[in-house]
ZAKE-674987 format. One record per residue (C-alpha): residue in three letters; x negated, y negated, z. Coordinates in steps of 0.1 Angstrom, whole numbers, padded with zeros to 4 digits, always signed. Layout:
AlaXYZ/...
***
This chain:
Unk-0707+0208+0719/Unk-0698+0171+0720/Unk-0712+0136+0729/Unk-0699+0141+0765/Unk-0722+0169+0772/Unk-0752+0148+0763/Unk-0742+0122+0785/Unk-0742+0146+0814/Unk-0777+0156+0807/Unk-0772+0191+0797/Unk-0783+0190+0761/Unk-0815+0168+0748/Unk-0804+0143+0722/Unk-0823+0159+0691/Unk-0809+0192+0701/Unk-0774+0178+0700/Unk-0780+0161+0667/Unk-0794+0192+0652/Unk-0765+0214+0665/Unk-0740+0187+0650/Unk-0757+0187+0618/Unk-0752+0226+0617/Unk-0719+0224+0628/Unk-0709+0198+0602/Unk-0729+0214+0574/Unk-0749+0183+0569/Unk-0783+0172+0565/Unk-0792+0148+0594/Unk-0825+0128+0597/Unk-0834+0121+0632/Unk-0860+0093+0641/Unk-0893+0105+0644/Unk-0908+0111+0681/Unk-0943+0102+0685/Unk-0967+0131+0695/Unk-0939+0157+0688/Unk-0931+0172+0653/Unk-0911+0205+0659/Unk-0903+0223+0626/Unk-0870+0215+0612/Unk-0848+0246+0603/Unk-0824+0233+0576/Unk-0792+0252+0568/Unk-0793+0275+0539/Unk-0765+0255+0526/Unk-0784+0223+0527/Unk-0813+0243+0511/Unk-0797+0253+0479/Unk-0805+0234+0448/Unk-0779+0205+0441/Unk-0763+0208+0408/Unk-0778+0182+0383/Unk-0752+0154+0374/Unk-0735+0162+0344/Unk-0715+0136+0323/Unk-0680+0136+0330/Unk-0663+0157+0300/Unk-0646+0136+0273/Unk-0609+0137+0280/Unk-0592+0162+0257/Unk-0576+0142+0229/Unk-0539+0138+0233/Unk-0519+0160+0210/Unk-0506+0141+0179/Unk-0469+0132+0183/Unk-0448+0146+0158/Unk-0436+0121+0131/Unk-0404+0105+0140/Unk-0377+0115+0117/Unk-0362+0082+0104/Unk-0324+0084+0098/Unk-0318+0088+0059/Unk-0307+0053+0043/Unk-0267+0052+0039/Unk-0257+0062+0006/Unk-0237+0037-0018/Unk-0206+0057-0008/Unk-0213+0053+0028/Unk-0217+0018+0025/Unk-0185+0013+0006/Unk-0166+0034+0032/Unk-0179+0011+0059/Unk-0163-0017+0036/Unk-0132-0002+0027/Unk-0126+0030+0049/Unk-0108+0013+0079/Unk-0080-0001+0058/Unk-0077+0030+0037/Unk-0074+0052+0070/Unk-0047+0026+0084/Unk-0027+0026+0052/Unk-0030+0067+0052/Unk-0017+0071+0084/Unk+0011+0047+0079/Unk+0022+0065+0049/Unk+0016+0100+0060/Unk+0023+0097+0098/Unk-0012+0102+0111/Unk-0021+0136+0095/Unk-0058+0137+0106/Unk-0065+0171+0089/Unk-0051+0157+0057/Unk-0073+0127+0061/Unk-0102+0149+0065/Unk-0093+0167+0034/Unk-0090+0132+0015/Unk-0125+0119+0026/Unk-0141+0152+0016/Unk-0126+0149-0018/Unk-0135+0112-0023/Unk-0173+0121-0012/Unk-0172+0151-0034/Unk-0160+0131-0065/Unk-0186+0103-0059/Unk-0215+0129-0059/Unk-0202+0145-0090/Unk-0200+0113-0109/Unk-0225+0111-0138/Unk-0255+0090-0135/Unk-0245+0067-0166/Unk-0209+0062-0151/Unk-0225+0054-0117/Unk-0245+0028-0135/Unk-0218+0016-0152/Unk-0197+0011-0119/Unk-0224-0011-0105/Unk-0227-0033-0137/Unk-0189-0037-0135/Unk-0192-0043-0097/Unk-0216-0071-0102/Unk-0193-0088-0129/Unk-0157-0087-0115/Unk-0142-0105-0142/Unk-0158-0080-0171/Unk-0124-0072-0183/Unk-0111-0104-0187/Unk-0130-0112-0218/Unk-0110-0130-0248/Unk-0127-0105-0275/Unk-0106-0077-0259/Unk-0081-0061-0285/Unk-0061-0029-0275/Unk-0044-0006-0295/Unk-0018+0022-0283/Unk-0026+0054-0301/Unk-0009+0088-0302/Unk-0038+0111-0307/Unk-0020+0139-0326/Unk-0001+0114-0350/Unk-0032+0092-0355/Unk-0057+0121-0363/Unk-0043+0154-0355/Unk-0065+0160-0323/Unk-0090+0145-0300/Unk-0119+0152-0321/Unk-0100+0136-0348/Unk-0099+0104-0330/Unk-0136+0106-0322/Unk-0141+0107-0361/Unk-0118+0079-0369/Unk-0134+0055-0341/Unk-0150+0036-0369/Unk-0117+0027-0383/Unk-0106+0011-0351/Unk-0138-0007-0348/Unk-0131-0022-0381/Unk-0095-0031-0369/Unk-0114-0050-0341/Unk-0102-0028-0315/Unk-0124-0022-0284/Unk-0096-0010-0259/Unk-0080+0023-0268/Unk-0048+0031-0250/Unk-0045+0068-0257/Unk-0015+0091-0256/Unk-0030+0125-0253/Unk-0031+0156-0233/Unk-0058+0180-0237/Unk-0088+0200-0223/Unk-0114+0186-0201/Unk-0143+0190-0226/Unk-0122+0175-0255/Unk-0116+0143-0234/Unk-0152+0140-0222/Unk-0164+0143-0255/Unk-0142+0115-0267/Unk-0149+0093-0239/Unk-0185+0096-0246/Unk-0178+0087-0283/Unk-0158+0056-0273/Unk-0184+0044-0249/Unk-0212+0049-0279/Unk-0189+0026-0297/Unk-0183+0001-0271/Unk-0148+0013-0267/Unk-0128+0012-0235/Unk-0107+0043-0230/Unk-0073+0041-0211/Unk-0059+0076-0202/Unk-0025+0085-0187/Unk-0021+0101-0153/Unk+0005+0129-0161/Unk+0012+0136-0124/Unk+0045+0130-0106/Unk+0045+0101-0080/Unk+0036+0117-0046/Unk+0059+0120-0020/Unk+0040+0136+0009/Unk+0002+0140+0017/Unk-0004+0173-0002/Unk+0011+0157-0034/Unk-0010+0126-0027/Unk-0043+0149-0028/Unk-0032+0163-0059/Unk-0024+0129-0075/Unk-0056+0114-0061/Unk-0076+0144-0075/Unk-0058+0140-0111/Unk-0069+0101-0110/Unk-0106+0108-0100/Unk-0107+0138-0126/Unk-0099+0113-0152/Unk-0125+0087-0138/Unk-0151+0114-0138/Unk-0144+0125-0176/Unk-0151+0088-0185/Unk-0119+0069-0185/Unk-0124+0033-0183/Unk-0087+0027-0172/Unk-0059+0050-0159/Unk-0023+0043-0166/Unk+0000+0050-0134/Unk+0032+0050-0155/Unk+0063+0035-0141/Unk+0050+0015-0109/Unk+0086+0010-0093/Unk+0080+0048-0083/Unk+0049+0040-0063/Unk+0051+0021-0029/Unk+0027-0009-0025/Unk+0009+0010+0001/Unk+0003+0038-0020/Unk-0009+0013-0051/Unk-0033-0004-0025/Unk-0047+0030-0014/Unk-0053+0038-0051/Unk-0073+0005-0055/Unk-0093+0013-0025/Unk-0102+0047-0037/Unk-0113+0034-0069/Unk-0135+0011-0049/Unk-0148+0038-0031/Unk-0156+0062-0059/Unk-0155+0046-0092/Unk-0153+0008-0090/Unk-0158+0003-0129/Unk-0123+0022-0133/Unk-0092-0002-0138/Unk-0058+0007-0127/Unk-0028+0000-0149/Unk+0008+0006-0151/Unk+0043-0007-0162/Unk+0061-0029-0137/Unk+0097-0037-0137/Unk+0109-0065-0159/Unk+0111-0101-0141/Unk+0092-0086-0113/Unk+0057-0080-0122/Unk+0038-0102-0096/Unk+0040-0080-0067/Unk+0022-0052-0084/Unk-0010-0072-0087/Unk-0011-0073-0049/Unk-0028-0104-0035/Unk-0061-0120-0039/Unk-0075-0102-0007/Unk-0056-0070-0012/Unk-0051-0064-0048/Unk-0034-0034-0063/Unk-0031-0030-0100/Unk-0059-0046-0124/Unk-0036-0047-0153/Unk+0004-0046-0161/Unk+0018-0037-0195/Unk+0041-0064-0206/Unk+0067-0058-0234/Unk+0077-0091-0249/Unk+0097-0076-0275/Unk+0131-0081-0264/Unk+0125-0120-0259/Unk+0108-0122-0294/Unk+0133-0105-0314/Unk+0160-0124-0294/Unk+0146-0155-0307/Unk+0142-0144-0342/Unk+0179-0129-0341/Unk+0191-0163-0327/Unk+0166-0189-0342/Unk+0166-0202-0308/Unk+0136-0205-0284/Unk+0151-0217-0251/Unk+0149-0182-0233/Unk+0115-0177-0249/Unk+0102-0208-0233/Unk+0119-0202-0200/Unk+0104-0168-0195/Unk+0069-0179-0207/Unk+0068-0210-0182/Unk+0080-0184-0154/Unk+0049-0162-0162/Unk+0024-0191-0163/Unk+0020-0191-0123/Unk+0009-0154-0123/Unk-0028-0151-0117/Unk-0026-0112-0130/Unk-0039-0101-0162/Unk-0012-0084-0185/Unk-0016-0061-0217/Unk+0008-0080-0240/Unk+0028-0057-0267/Unk+0057-0066-0291/Unk+0077-0032-0282/Unk+0073-0001-0260/Unk+0067+0034-0269/Unk+0105+0042-0261/Unk+0119+0011-0284/Unk+0134-0022-0274/Unk+0156-0027-0244/Unk+0175-0059-0243/Unk+0166-0066-0206/Unk+0170-0106-0207/Unk+0179-0131-0182/Unk+0217-0130-0187/Unk+0221-0152-0157/Unk+0200-0180-0172/Unk+0216-0176-0208/Unk+0251-0176-0192/Unk+0242-0208-0171/Unk+0225-0226-0200/Unk+0241-0213-0231/Unk+0273-0199-0222/Unk+0264-0166-0233/Unk+0286-0133-0226/Unk+0261-0105-0219/Unk+0283-0078-0235/Unk+0288-0096-0267/Unk+0253-0107-0269/Unk+0240-0070-0265/Unk+0262-0060-0293/Unk+0249-0087-0317/Unk+0214-0079-0309/Unk+0217-0044-0318/Unk+0237-0051-0348/Unk+0211-0075-0360/Unk+0182-0052-0352/Unk+0197-0023-0371/Unk+0208-0043-0400/Unk+0244-0041-0395/Unk+0249-0080-0390/Unk+0252-0097-0423/Unk+0221-0113-0437/Unk+0199-0095-0411/Unk+0169-0077-0428/Unk+0158-0058-0398/Unk+0159-0019-0400/Unk+0162-0001-0366/Unk+0181+0025-0351/Unk+0199+0030-0318/Unk+0184+0058-0297/Unk+0205+0077-0270/Unk+0191+0053-0243/Unk+0208+0024-0261/Unk+0174+0011-0270/Unk+0164-0001-0307/Unk+0137+0017-0321/Unk+0115+0010-0354/Unk+0082-0003-0361/Unk+0073-0039-0362/Unk+0072-0042-0399/Unk+0106-0026-0404/Unk+0122-0046-0377/Unk+0106-0078-0393/Unk+0122-0071-0428/Unk+0091-0057-0446/Unk+0111-0024-0452/Unk+0143-0039-0468/Unk+0122-0065-0488/Unk+0099-0036-0499/Unk+0131-0014-0509/Unk+0147-0041-0527/Unk+0114-0052-0546/Unk+0122-0091-0534/Unk+0090-0107-0533/Unk+0103-0138-0516/Unk+0117-0117-0487/Unk+0086-0099-0484/Unk+0065-0129-0482/Unk+0088-0141-0453/Unk+0087-0108-0438/Unk+0050-0106-0437/Unk+0051-0141-0424/Unk+0073-0132-0396/Unk+0050-0100-0387/Unk+0020-0124-0384/Unk+0042-0149-0364/Unk+0049-0123-0339/Unk+0013-0113-0335/Unk+0000-0147-0335/Unk+0022-0154-0304/Unk+0009-0122-0289/Unk-0027-0133-0294/Unk-0018-0168-0280/Unk-0008-0157-0245/Unk-0033-0148-0218/Unk-0041-0114-0211/Unk-0050-0085-0235/Unk-0030-0080-0269/Unk-0018-0044-0273/Unk-0012-0035-0310/Unk+0011-0005-0318/Unk-0009+0016-0341/Unk-0002+0012-0377/Unk+0012-0024-0373/Unk-0022-0034-0386/Unk-0012-0022-0419/Unk+0026-0028-0418/Unk+0035+0009-0414/Unk+0072+0012-0420/Unk+0098+0035-0403/Unk+0094+0073-0405/Unk+0127+0087-0414/Unk+0113+0122-0420/Unk+0121+0131-0384/Unk+0158+0135-0393/Unk+0148+0166-0412/Unk+0127+0182-0382/Unk+0153+0200-0360/Unk+0127+0197-0331/Unk+0126+0159-0335/Unk+0161+0149-0350/Unk+0180+0141-0319/Unk+0152+0115-0307/Unk+0152+0082-0326/Unk+0120+0071-0308/Unk+0103+0093-0334/Unk+0113+0067-0359/Unk+0085+0046-0348/Unk+0061+0075-0342/Unk+0054+0089-0377/Unk+0023+0101-0388/Unk-0005+0076-0395/Unk-0005+0068-0431/Unk-0041+0068-0441/Unk-0032+0060-0478/Unk-0020+0025-0464/Unk-0052+0018-0442/Unk-0072+0024-0476/Unk-0056-0007-0490/Unk-0065-0029-0460/Unk-0092-0048-0479/Unk-0071-0053-0510/Unk-0053-0087-0502/Unk-0031-0084-0534/Unk-0014-0057-0516/Unk+0012-0062-0487/Unk-0010-0041-0465/Unk-0042-0060-0473/Unk-0023-0093-0466/Unk-0012-0080-0432/Unk-0042-0065-0422/Unk-0067-0096-0432/Unk-0039-0118-0419/Unk-0041-0100-0386/Unk-0077-0098-0385/Unk-0087-0134-0391/Unk-0064-0142-0361/Unk-0081-0118-0339/Unk-0116-0131-0349/Unk-0106-0165-0342/Unk-0093-0158-0308/Unk-0125-0141-0298/Unk-0147-0170-0309/Unk-0125-0199-0295/Unk-0132-0206-0257/Unk-0096-0224-0256/Unk-0083-0186-0255/Unk-0103-0177-0224/Unk-0083-0160-0198/Unk-0090-0189-0172/Unk-0076-0214-0195/Unk-0047-0238-0182/Unk-0015-0231-0200/Unk+0017-0250-0207/Unk+0047-0253-0229/Unk+0064-0283-0242/Unk+0092-0296-0261/Unk+0087-0298-0296/Unk+0116-0315-0306/Unk+0131-0286-0325/Unk+0151-0257-0309/Unk+0136-0233-0335/Unk+0100-0239-0325/Unk+0082-0229-0296/Unk+0051-0250-0283/Unk+0024-0236-0262/Unk-0007-0255-0250/Unk-0042-0242-0237/Unk-0070-0262-0224/Unk-0104-0247-0214/Unk-0136-0266-0208/Unk-0128-0297-0227/Unk-0112-0277-0255/Unk-0075-0282-0261/Unk-0052-0261-0283/Unk-0017-0267-0292/Unk+0002-0238-0309/Unk+0036-0241-0326/Unk+0056-0211-0338/Unk+0088-0213-0361/Unk+0113-0184-0350/Unk+0134-0194-0379/Unk+0137-0185-0418/Unk+0139-0223-0426/Unk+0115-0252-0433/Unk+0112-0272-0403/Unk+0097-0300-0386/Unk+0081-0302-0351/Unk+0054-0317-0331/Unk+0042-0331-0295/Unk+0032-0363-0286/Unk-0003-0354-0275/Unk-0028-0381-0289/Unk-0058-0377-0309/Unk-0067-0360-0339/Unk-0065-0321-0344/Unk-0079-0294-0367/Unk-0060-0265-0379/Unk-0078-0233-0372/Unk-0061-0208-0395/Unk-0057-0227-0426/Unk-0085-0254-0421/Unk-0063-0285-0422/Unk-0066-0319-0405/Unk-0040-0338-0384/Unk-0048-0374-0373/Unk-0016-0370-0352/Unk+0005-0341-0344/Unk+0039-0358-0336/Unk+0054-0343-0371/Unk+0041-0311-0383/Unk+0059-0292-0411/Unk+0060-0255-0407/Unk+0071-0228-0433/Unk+0097-0204-0425/Unk+0082-0182-0398/Unk+0053-0204-0400/Unk+0028-0211-0371/Unk-0002-0233-0366/Unk-0032-0233-0340/Unk-0043-0269-0337/Unk-0076-0276-0320/Unk-0089-0308-0303/Unk-0125-0307-0292/
***
């Protein structure tokens, strides 16, 4: 049925509407027709009750999203790796030809070493990293100690630390090899006494990647035992790239640990690296040859020349009077020949004769070792042994003055003074080594005899020579620690004193000027400087209105301060 059928008259209009409603299942009201009301039959679908309107159900709550896992904060090691890792990787590839597997093993070793570092050491690292000049303090005083000779063992050294404190020592350069537990206990004992501990790395210089892992592992092992400084030995055996890698490794794992070593004479500066790429923190410098040459000749020209040459170095040295293996006459013979007409062979022979007491009038008592070096303790080389043997009081006074002169020069230089154990009480040569078959062939044992504790017991009695040497040296150390002019940042210069026997050194820092004069002869002399103004003498307490003419005793010295 459609609308066309209706239009043809075949279906009444109302019928069509009803049919349309049935077909479309709709309720359709038709207009009422007057007089006609037929019943309306509604479809069942329209008669069914309509469902009541229900409120729309509330939307199901959205599932709670899982918390976003934040990336863990980078560790201190990761931050340091971001800072230093690229340079370390580049140097490693250059040195070991891009061995990536070995590089992965190295970075794993570094991370594990950092993770196993004790909390106290990590805190110490942070304090020192925040104060990069922490090891440049003028109150630092080092001492070279052989554990066996000094106290019999590492535990014995720990028990004797109060003696080192009494000497003013706060930097222990230890020669020792022992177990891990003993070294860790000694390190803890040193830290409790505020003493820095320097330990040797007894591992051969690495030649390949495998050896470098072993070398690095040994270095970090000492650091984690508690070493404050690690001695790398003869630096000429290590390429500069490897030294720079060692510095970066310390910066990554243990930035509170110092690297130190012995550089070739007259060529130390490169081993400090540069300001932006540093290598070693400290270099050991042996001034003995220069000083004993000045004593033997009574002339300070070469010493002044070498001091001036070192003034331009920005690095920090450990300065000592002679090394563990004796005196090597490694002088600048080219300069001596040009300025003094010196023949090297003849001069070496003279120095050997003078230092061993063979030259007439020499009071020095040393011995030659097989390497051609002169061995002996500082006191014996200065003449204390000869004077003590002869019971000559005048000689003894001059020998003690000579000993203190050398130590005063050591303390006047910038850097950290390094004493030889036993020098503080004037220990003499140990000739007993000649009777020991195991040691008789090595003259170095002459200066490494057992520490004589009976001498140390007399250190506070100034009626004894031990007391005079100990108290005199201790007085110098205390003055140095208290006076700002000895700061490592001070300006230094040398000057002509008007006397070939007398060395003049000047120091200036924050308005405080110190002028030092050192007489390297056994005669009474006069020396000075045209520096204007009045000066106070620190050691003896005198006052000078001017210092153009200062009288000095044989082997005498003065520290003159102008505020």
